[in-house]
N, C-alpha and C positions, 0 to 999 in steps of 0.2 A: 505495499498499501505507499502512495506516496506520502511524504511528511505533510504536504500540505492537506491532503484529506485526513490524516489524521488529526492536525491541528482543529481542523473544521470540526472534525467529532467531537471531539474533547471541549470546546468551545461551545456547540451547541448541548453538551450535556451538563456545563455550568450554567447555560442560562436555563434549560430547564427545570435544574434545582433552584432557582431563582424565580421559578413561577414566569420567567420569559419567554413561554414558548413560541411564539410569532416569531420572535427574534431569532431563536434555535431553529425554526422550519428555514428560516429565510437564509441561513448560512449552511446549513446541511444538505437541503434540499438540491442545490445545484451542484455540489460535490458527487452526489450519490446517482444523479441523475444522468450526469457526465461520464459515469465510472463505464470501462470496459466490463465484459464479463470475469475477467478475473480479481480486476480490483471489485467488481460487485460483490464479488464469492467472501474476499477477504473483509469487506464494510459488515456483509451479513455476518459474518463468526465474530467480528471483532462485536457491532452490538449484541448478537447472543451472550457473549463473555461478559459484556459490560452494562447489563440491562439495568442494574442496581447504582450505574451513575446517574441514569436518567432518573430514577427514582428515590434514590437517597434525598433526605431533608438534610441542608446546610445548616447551624447554629451557628448562631452570633453569640461571642462571648460578652459578658457583661462585666464593667469594670468592677 
């Protein structure tokens, strides 16, 4: 998988955890749609392996 693809997926996961789903889709969708078959398979495996990255809650520490 290209490093730019991985960066986009990681950023989309971060935005999703922040409840910024629309922005996450705007970042991830073009990368996913332009992937060739091999990279698409890698993306699919990455998404399955990192499903909790998209669902996990982030907590802010209070001072």
